[in-house]
KETIBA-433995 format. One record per residue (C-alpha): x, y, z; residue in one letter. Coordinates in steps of 0.25 Angstrom, whole numbers, plus 5000, padded with zeros to 4 digits. Layout:
BEGIN
<site px="X" py="Y" pz="Z" r="A"/>
...
END
This chain:
BEGIN
<site px="5000" py="5000" pz="5000" r="M"/>
<site px="5012" py="5010" pz="5003" r="K"/>
<site px="5016" py="5007" pz="4989" r="R"/>
<site px="5003" py="5012" pz="4983" r="V"/>
<site px="5004" py="5025" pz="4992" r="L"/>
<site px="5018" py="5028" pz="4987" r="S"/>
<site px="5016" py="5024" pz="4972" r="E"/>
<site px="5002" py="5028" pz="4969" r="Y"/>
<site px="5004" py="5042" pz="4966" r="Q"/>
<site px="5015" py="5039" pz="4956" r="Q"/>
<site px="5007" py="5028" pz="4950" r="A"/>
<site px="4996" py="5037" pz="4946" r="K"/>
<site px="5005" py="5045" pz="4937" r="S"/>
<site px="5009" py="5031" pz="4930" r="E"/>
<site px="5002" py="5022" pz="4920" r="E"/>
<site px="4990" py="5016" pz="4927" r="F"/>
<site px="4989" py="5003" pz="4919" r="K"/>
<site px="4997" py="4992" pz="4925" r="G"/>
<site px="5003" py="5000" pz="4936" r="H"/>
<site px="5010" py="4991" pz="4947" r="P"/>
<site px="5003" py="5000" pz="4958" r="L"/>
<site px="4990" py="4996" pz="4952" r="S"/>
<site px="4994" py="4981" pz="4953" r="H"/>
<site px="4998" py="4984" pz="4968" r="L"/>
<site px="4985" py="4990" pz="4972" r="I"/>
<site px="4975" py="4981" pz="4964" r="C"/>
<site px="4982" py="4968" pz="4966" r="H"/>
<site px="4994" py="4967" pz="4975" r="E"/>
<site px="4987" py="4974" pz="4987" r="I"/>
<site px="4975" py="4966" pz="4985" r="K"/>
<site px="4982" py="4953" pz="4985" r="D"/>
<site px="4990" py="4957" pz="4997" r="T"/>
<site px="4977" py="4961" pz="5005" r="L"/>
<site px="4971" py="4947" pz="5002" r="F"/>
<site px="4983" py="4940" pz="5007" r="K"/>
<site px="4987" py="4948" pz="5019" r="V"/>
<site px="4973" py="4949" pz="5025" r="V"/>
<site px="4968" py="4936" pz="5020" r="D"/>
<site px="4956" py="4941" pz="5013" r="L"/>
<site px="4946" py="4930" pz="5008" r="D"/>
<site px="4944" py="4933" pz="4993" r="P"/>
<site px="4930" py="4927" pz="4994" r="N"/>
<site px="4927" py="4938" pz="5004" r="I"/>
<site px="4935" py="4950" pz="5000" r="Y"/>
<site px="4939" py="4957" pz="4987" r="H"/>
<site px="4951" py="4966" pz="4986" r="V"/>
<site px="4953" py="4976" pz="4975" r="A"/>
<site px="4962" py="4988" pz="4972" r="G"/>
<site px="4961" py="5000" pz="4963" r="S"/>
<site px="4970" py="5011" pz="4957" r="V"/>
<site px="4960" py="5015" pz="4948" r="G"/>
<site px="4953" py="5011" pz="4934" r="K"/>
<site px="4962" py="5016" pz="4922" r="G"/>
<site px="4968" py="5027" pz="4930" r="R"/>
<site px="4974" py="5029" pz="4944" r="W"/>
<site px="4964" py="5030" pz="4955" r="A"/>
<site px="4966" py="5042" pz="4965" r="E"/>
<site px="4964" py="5032" pz="4977" r="I"/>
<site px="4969" py="5018" pz="4974" r="P"/>
<site px="4963" py="5007" pz="4983" r="W"/>
<site px="4963" py="4993" pz="4988" r="V"/>
<site px="4949" py="4987" pz="4993" r="S"/>
<site px="4945" py="4975" pz="5000" r="I"/>
<site px="4930" py="4971" pz="4998" r="F"/>
<site px="4921" py="4961" pz="5005" r="I"/>
<site px="4915" py="4954" pz="4992" r="K"/>
<site px="4901" py="4953" pz="4998" r="N"/>
<site px="4901" py="4968" pz="5000" r="L"/>
<site px="4908" py="4974" pz="4988" r="T"/>
<site px="4920" py="4972" pz="4978" r="T"/>
<site px="4920" py="4986" pz="4974" r="S"/>
<site px="4925" py="4999" pz="4980" r="A"/>
<site px="4914" py="5006" pz="4973" r="T"/>
<site px="4903" py="5001" pz="4983" r="R"/>
<site px="4902" py="4994" pz="4996" r="G"/>
<site px="4912" py="4993" pz="5008" r="Y"/>
<site px="4926" py="4989" pz="5007" r="Y"/>
<site px="4940" py="4991" pz="5013" r="I"/>
<site px="4949" py="4999" pz="5005" r="V"/>
<site px="4964" py="5004" pz="5005" r="Y"/>
<site px="4963" py="5018" pz="4999" r="L"/>
<site px="4976" py="5025" pz="4995" r="F"/>
<site px="4976" py="5040" pz="4997" r="S"/>
<site px="4977" py="5048" pz="4984" r="A"/>
<site px="4990" py="5055" pz="4989" r="D"/>
<site px="4997" py="5042" pz="4994" r="G"/>
<site px="4997" py="5046" pz="5009" r="S"/>
<site px="4991" py="5033" pz="5013" r="G"/>
<site px="4980" py="5022" pz="5012" r="V"/>
<site px="4967" py="5020" pz="5019" r="Y"/>
<site px="4961" py="5007" pz="5023" r="V"/>
<site px="4947" py="5010" pz="5022" r="S"/>
<site px="4933" py="5003" pz="5024" r="L"/>
<site px="4926" py="5010" pz="5013" r="N"/>
<site px="4914" py="5010" pz="5004" r="Q"/>
<site px="4912" py="5012" pz="4989" r="G"/>
<site px="4910" py="5026" pz="4986" r="W"/>
<site px="4905" py="5024" pz="4971" r="T"/>
<site px="4892" py="5017" pz="4977" r="Y"/>
<site px="4889" py="5030" pz="4984" r="F"/>
<site px="4892" py="5039" pz="4973" r="K"/>
<site px="4884" py="5031" pz="4963" r="E"/>
<site px="4872" py="5030" pz="4972" r="K"/>
<site px="4872" py="5044" pz="4978" r="Y"/>
<site px="4881" py="5053" pz="4970" r="G"/>
<site px="4894" py="5059" pz="4974" r="T"/>
<site px="4889" py="5069" pz="4985" r="K"/>
<site px="4878" py="5061" pz="4992" r="V"/>
<site px="4887" py="5048" pz="4990" r="G"/>
<site px="4898" py="5054" pz="4998" r="R"/>
<site px="4889" py="5057" pz="5009" r="A"/>
<site px="4883" py="5044" pz="5009" r="K"/>
<site px="4896" py="5036" pz="5008" r="I"/>
<site px="4902" py="5044" pz="5020" r="Q"/>
<site px="4890" py="5042" pz="5028" r="K"/>
<site px="4890" py="5027" pz="5025" r="T"/>
<site px="4904" py="5026" pz="5030" r="A"/>
<site px="4901" py="5033" pz="5043" r="S"/>
<site px="4889" py="5025" pz="5046" r="I"/>
<site px="4897" py="5012" pz="5043" r="I"/>
<site px="4908" py="5016" pz="5051" r="S"/>
<site px="4899" py="5018" pz="5063" r="E"/>
<site px="4893" py="5005" pz="5062" r="K"/>
<site px="4906" py="4997" pz="5061" r="L"/>
<site px="4911" py="4991" pz="5074" r="N"/>
<site px="4924" py="4985" pz="5069" r="T"/>
<site px="4932" py="4997" pz="5063" r="I"/>
<site px="4946" py="4995" pz="5068" r="P"/>
<site px="4951" py="5007" pz="5077" r="Q"/>
<site px="4962" py="5010" pz="5067" r="N"/>
<site px="4952" py="5010" pz="5056" r="M"/>
<site px="4943" py="5021" pz="5061" r="N"/>
<site px="4948" py="5032" pz="5051" r="L"/>
<site px="4935" py="5039" pz="5047" r="S"/>
<site px="4939" py="5047" pz="5036" r="N"/>
<site px="4950" py="5045" pz="5025" r="I"/>
<site px="4956" py="5055" pz="5015" r="D"/>
<site px="4962" py="5049" pz="5002" r="L"/>
<site px="4967" py="5062" pz="4997" r="K"/>
<site px="4960" py="5060" pz="4984" r="G"/>
<site px="4952" py="5069" pz="4976" r="E"/>
<site px="4943" py="5060" pz="4968" r="G"/>
<site px="4928" py="5055" pz="4971" r="D"/>
<site px="4933" py="5041" pz="4975" r="L"/>
<site px="4943" py="5046" pz="4985" r="A"/>
<site px="4932" py="5054" pz="4992" r="R"/>
<site px="4923" py="5042" pz="4991" r="G"/>
<site px="4933" py="5033" pz="4998" r="Y"/>
<site px="4934" py="5043" pz="5009" r="E"/>
<site px="4919" py="5044" pz="5011" r="L"/>
<site px="4917" py="5029" pz="5011" r="G"/>
<site px="4928" py="5026" pz="5021" r="H"/>
<site px="4922" py="5019" pz="5033" r="V"/>
<site px="4935" py="5016" pz="5042" r="C"/>
<site px="4949" py="5014" pz="5039" r="G"/>
<site px="4964" py="5018" pz="5041" r="R"/>
<site px="4974" py="5027" pz="5034" r="F"/>
<site px="4988" py="5021" pz="5031" r="Y"/>
<site px="4998" py="5033" pz="5030" r="D"/>
<site px="5009" py="5031" pz="5020" r="V"/>
<site px="5019" py="5037" pz="5029" r="S"/>
<site px="5015" py="5028" pz="5041" r="N"/>
<site px="5010" py="5015" pz="5033" r="F"/>
<site px="5006" py="5003" pz="5042" r="P"/>
<site px="5012" py="4990" pz="5041" r="S"/>
<site px="5006" py="4979" pz="5033" r="S"/>
<site px="5001" py="4972" pz="5045" r="E"/>
<site px="4994" py="4984" pz="5050" r="D"/>
<site px="4987" py="4986" pz="5036" r="I"/>
<site px="4983" py="4971" pz="5036" r="I"/>
<site px="4978" py="4972" pz="5051" r="S"/>
<site px="4970" py="4984" pz="5047" r="D"/>
<site px="4963" py="4978" pz="5035" r="L"/>
<site px="4960" py="4965" pz="5043" r="Q"/>
<site px="4953" py="4974" pz="5054" r="A"/>
<site px="4945" py="4982" pz="5043" r="L"/>
<site px="4941" py="4970" pz="5036" r="L"/>
<site px="4933" py="4966" pz="5049" r="V"/>
<site px="4926" py="4980" pz="5048" r="T"/>
<site px="4923" py="4977" pz="5034" r="Y"/>
<site px="4916" py="4964" pz="5037" r="K"/>
<site px="4908" py="4972" pz="5047" r="E"/>
<site px="4903" py="4980" pz="5036" r="I"/>
<site px="4899" py="4968" pz="5029" r="E"/>
<site px="4891" py="4964" pz="5041" r="G"/>
<site px="4884" py="4977" pz="5042" r="L"/>
<site px="4880" py="4976" pz="5027" r="I"/>
<site px="4874" py="4962" pz="5029" r="G"/>
<site px="4865" py="4957" pz="5019" r="H"/>
<site px="4864" py="4970" pz="5011" r="R"/>
<site px="4870" py="4976" pz="4999" r="S"/>
<site px="4880" py="4988" pz="5000" r="I"/>
<site px="4869" py="4997" pz="4994" r="D"/>
<site px="4859" py="4991" pz="5005" r="Q"/>
<site px="4869" py="4993" pz="5016" r="F"/>
<site px="4872" py="5007" pz="5012" r="N"/>
<site px="4858" py="5011" pz="5011" r="D"/>
<site px="4856" py="5006" pz="5025" r="F"/>
<site px="4868" py="5013" pz="5030" r="I"/>
<site px="4863" py="5026" pz="5025" r="L"/>
<site px="4848" py="5025" pz="5029" r="L"/>
<site px="4849" py="5035" pz="5041" r="Q"/>
<site px="4858" py="5044" pz="5033" r="E"/>
<site px="4847" py="5045" pz="5023" r="D"/>
<site px="4836" py="5047" pz="5034" r="G"/>
<site px="4831" py="5033" pz="5032" r="Q"/>
<site px="4828" py="5023" pz="5044" r="F"/>
<site px="4824" py="5009" pz="5045" r="L"/>
<site px="4811" py="5005" pz="5053" r="E"/>
<site px="4817" py="4998" pz="5065" r="D"/>
<site px="4819" py="5001" pz="5079" r="R"/>
<site px="4834" py="5004" pz="5077" r="N"/>
<site px="4830" py="5015" pz="5068" r="N"/>
<site px="4817" py="5021" pz="5073" r="E"/>
<site px="4823" py="5031" pz="5083" r="E"/>
<site px="4833" py="5036" pz="5072" r="E"/>
<site px="4822" py="5037" pz="5062" r="Y"/>
<site px="4813" py="5045" pz="5071" r="Q"/>
<site px="4825" py="5054" pz="5076" r="L"/>
<site px="4829" py="5056" pz="5061" r="A"/>
<site px="4814" py="5060" pz="5058" r="A"/>
<site px="4815" py="5071" pz="5069" r="Q"/>
<site px="4828" py="5076" pz="5063" r="T"/>
<site px="4822" py="5077" pz="5049" r="F"/>
<site px="4810" py="5085" pz="5054" r="I"/>
<site px="4819" py="5097" pz="5056" r="I"/>
<site px="4822" py="5096" pz="5041" r="F"/>
<site px="4809" py="5092" pz="5035" r="E"/>
<site px="4799" py="5102" pz="5043" r="S"/>
<site px="4801" py="5113" pz="5032" r="S"/>
<site px="4798" py="5103" pz="5021" r="N"/>
<site px="4786" py="5095" pz="5022" r="V"/>
<site px="4781" py="5095" pz="5007" r="G"/>
<site px="4781" py="5080" pz="5004" r="Y"/>
<site px="4772" py="5070" pz="4998" r="E"/>
<site px="4764" py="5062" pz="5008" r="V"/>
<site px="4756" py="5052" pz="4999" r="D"/>
<site px="4765" py="5047" pz="4988" r="Q"/>
<site px="4768" py="5033" pz="4985" r="K"/>
<site px="4783" py="5029" pz="4985" r="R"/>
<site px="4788" py="5015" pz="4981" r="E"/>
<site px="4793" py="5006" pz="4992" r="R"/>
<site px="4808" py="5010" pz="4995" r="P"/>
<site px="4819" py="5000" pz="4994" r="Q"/>
<site px="4822" py="4994" pz="5008" r="P"/>
<site px="4835" py="4994" pz="5016" r="I"/>
<site px="4841" py="4981" pz="5018" r="I"/>
<site px="4846" py="4979" pz="5032" r="N"/>
<site px="4858" py="4971" pz="5037" r="K"/>
<site px="4850" py="4958" pz="5037" r="G"/>
<site px="4846" py="4960" pz="5023" r="G"/>
<site px="4831" py="4963" pz="5026" r="Q"/>
<site px="4823" py="4975" pz="5020" r="K"/>
<site px="4820" py="4987" pz="5028" r="Q"/>
<site px="4814" py="5000" pz="5024" r="W"/>
<site px="4817" py="5014" pz="5029" r="T"/>
<site px="4810" py="5026" pz="5034" r="R"/>
<site px="4814" py="5041" pz="5030" r="N"/>
<site px="4816" py="5050" pz="5043" r="A"/>
<site px="4814" py="5062" pz="5034" r="S"/>
<site px="4800" py="5057" pz="5030" r="L"/>
<site px="4797" py="5054" pz="5045" r="A"/>
<site px="4800" py="5068" pz="5048" r="S"/>
<site px="4790" py="5073" pz="5038" r="K"/>
<site px="4779" py="5064" pz="5043" r="A"/>
<site px="4781" py="5071" pz="5057" r="M"/>
<site px="4781" py="5085" pz="5051" r="I"/>
<site px="4768" py="5082" pz="5044" r="L"/>
<site px="4762" py="5077" pz="5057" r="S"/>
<site px="4766" py="5090" pz="5063" r="N"/>
<site px="4774" py="5082" pz="5074" r="Y"/>
<site px="4761" py="5076" pz="5080" r="T"/>
<site px="4757" py="5062" pz="5082" r="C"/>
<site px="4747" py="5057" pz="5071" r="E"/>
<site px="4740" py="5048" pz="5081" r="I"/>
<site px="4736" py="5060" pz="5089" r="D"/>
<site px="4741" py="5074" pz="5086" r="H"/>
<site px="4740" py="5078" pz="5100" r="S"/>
<site px="4749" py="5068" pz="5105" r="H"/>
<site px="4760" py="5074" pz="5113" r="K"/>
<site px="4775" py="5072" pz="5111" r="T"/>
<site px="4788" py="5079" pz="5114" r="F"/>
<site px="4796" py="5090" pz="5106" r="I"/>
<site px="4807" py="5084" pz="5098" r="S"/>
<site px="4821" py="5090" pz="5102" r="K"/>
<site px="4826" py="5088" pz="5087" r="S"/>
<site px="4814" py="5095" pz="5080" r="T"/>
<site px="4807" py="5103" pz="5091" r="N"/>
<site px="4794" py="5097" pz="5086" r="K"/>
<site px="4785" py="5087" pz="5093" r="P"/>
<site px="4791" py="5073" pz="5092" r="Y"/>
<site px="4784" py="5063" pz="5084" r="V"/>
<site px="4789" py="5050" pz="5077" r="E"/>
<site px="4786" py="5045" pz="5063" r="C"/>
<site px="4780" py="5031" pz="5061" r="H"/>
<site px="4777" py="5023" pz="5048" r="H"/>
<site px="4762" py="5019" pz="5049" r="L"/>
<site px="4765" py="5007" pz="5040" r="V"/>
<site px="4779" py="5003" pz="5045" r="P"/>
<site px="4791" py="5004" pz="5035" r="I"/>
<site px="4794" py="4989" pz="5039" r="A"/>
<site px="4782" py="4985" pz="5031" r="K"/>
<site px="4787" py="4992" pz="5018" r="Q"/>
<site px="4789" py="4980" pz="5010" r="E"/>
<site px="4774" py="4977" pz="5011" r="E"/>
<site px="4771" py="4990" pz="5004" r="F"/>
<site px="4774" py="4995" pz="4990" r="K"/>
<site px="4776" py="5009" pz="4993" r="Y"/>
<site px="4785" py="5017" pz="5003" r="D"/>
<site px="4780" py="5017" pz="5018" r="L"/>
<site px="4790" py="5028" pz="5022" r="D"/>
<site px="4780" py="5039" pz="5018" r="Q"/>
<site px="4773" py="5050" pz="5025" r="L"/>
<site px="4760" py="5043" pz="5023" r="A"/>
<site px="4765" py="5032" pz="5032" r="N"/>
<site px="4772" py="5040" pz="5042" r="L"/>
<site px="4765" py="5045" pz="5055" r="V"/>
<site px="4770" py="5054" pz="5066" r="S"/>
<site px="4768" py="5049" pz="5080" r="L"/>
<site px="4771" py="5053" pz="5094" r="C"/>
<site px="4781" py="5044" pz="5101" r="P"/>
<site px="4770" py="5037" pz="5109" r="L"/>
<site px="4761" py="5034" pz="5097" r="C"/>
<site px="4773" py="5029" pz="5089" r="H"/>
<site px="4777" py="5019" pz="5101" r="R"/>
<site px="4763" py="5015" pz="5102" r="L"/>
<site px="4762" py="5011" pz="5087" r="I"/>
<site px="4774" py="5003" pz="5089" r="H"/>
<site px="4773" py="4997" pz="5103" r="Y"/>
<site px="4759" py="4999" pz="5108" r="G"/>
<site px="4748" py="4989" pz="5110" r="K"/>
<site px="4740" py="4985" pz="5097" r="N"/>
<site px="4727" py="4992" pz="5100" r="E"/>
<site px="4734" py="5005" pz="5103" r="E"/>
<site px="4743" py="5003" pz="5090" r="K"/>
<site px="4731" py="5000" pz="5082" r="E"/>
<site px="4724" py="5013" pz="5086" r="K"/>
<site px="4736" py="5021" pz="5082" r="L"/>
<site px="4738" py="5014" pz="5069" r="L"/>
<site px="4723" py="5015" pz="5065" r="K"/>
<site px="4724" py="5030" pz="5067" r="K"/>
<site px="4736" py="5032" pz="5059" r="L"/>
<site px="4731" py="5022" pz="5048" r="Y"/>
<site px="4719" py="5030" pz="5046" r="D"/>
<site px="4727" py="5043" pz="5045" r="Q"/>
<site px="4737" py="5037" pz="5035" r="R"/>
<site px="4730" py="5026" pz="5026" r="K"/>
<site px="4726" py="5035" pz="5015" r="D"/>
<site px="4740" py="5041" pz="5014" r="H"/>
<site px="4746" py="5027" pz="5015" r="L"/>
<site px="4737" py="5023" pz="5003" r="K"/>
<site px="4742" py="5035" pz="4995" r="K"/>
<site px="4757" py="5030" pz="4997" r="I"/>
<site px="4753" py="5016" pz="4992" r="G"/>
<site px="4753" py="5010" pz="5006" r="V"/>
<site px="4740" py="5003" pz="5008" r="E"/>
<site px="4738" py="4996" pz="5021" r="I"/>
<site px="4726" py="4992" pz="5029" r="T"/>
<site px="4725" py="4995" pz="5044" r="F"/>
<site px="4724" py="4980" pz="5047" r="S"/>
<site px="4738" py="4978" pz="5040" r="K"/>
<site px="4744" py="4990" pz="5047" r="L"/>
<site px="4740" py="4984" pz="5060" r="K"/>
<site px="4746" py="4971" pz="5056" r="R"/>
<site px="4759" py="4978" pz="5053" r="I"/>
<site px="4759" py="4984" pz="5067" r="Y"/>
<site px="4756" py="4970" pz="5073" r="G"/>
<site px="4741" py="4973" pz="5077" r="I"/>
<site px="4732" py="4961" pz="5074" r="S"/>
<site px="4719" py="4964" pz="5066" r="N"/>
<site px="4711" py="4953" pz="5074" r="I"/>
END
């Protein structure tokens, strides 16, 4: 690796095709990594690059778990990134910048990949102490260099003037491979796209309907109230096709709730409980408005049974905290009274968005017998 750092600047002024430094990066280093770290070729793929047809600004050598990706353009991988000025090399747990650029465009893609790196770094439990470098500077000017910098999850810098021993480099790689395997575990039975969508849910104001996300969803809705209160001109009764589900770690489908939409539902209710507008509640510290919560009358968990989107204003009701708890945890006879009132208020709106449901079916969804 030191040879790459010392010779790459000169090599860039020489003929690209057949250059010995290209062979070193693309073949010799790859073969050495397989040998000294004892990588299983059935599990791992190793590749190096100095560019295609011309010298790259940032040469690299990557290690991929084949089940996740075999390309530096998408997914997660370990990579040795050689600084553009030859000052050193980073060993980095990184992610494919091209995927984010193509999906979101350069500006939004940069924000998304950086946020993804931050979220994943917080979730990982096996990052070695000497690999907790949070930012890297490749001294480059190109788009790819910036993408590598933003996609960095964790790693370490090897300064050319104080280069570590081969033993230390091997030890670092072995430790980082453990962290890489942890990412494989986090991804579970999902594709890279599905995993990234899941990671970025809350960043996009989307929350799954489960107990782990409920408090965060309600708090986010309160936060959105501050920004939405001056803009309440939106369509209430418009059909929208059922969205694509999010895939969880176990490979099961789950649907999301939009916190911004929840805030609009609470604004429309004038921060009152739709069971009884006279119900008392407290003043929210974050909004300085009466505190209410948003509830999906037809639960999002039942989205697969309906052709059209359930996360719509027609299906969102504003409830005081007591009524919200009652509708989830109260006795059936009390729950039924609340549900009947809400159903009568909303059934026509629900039909307009393509959600046709009888009160008997709604009761069954809430675990209330029709006998």
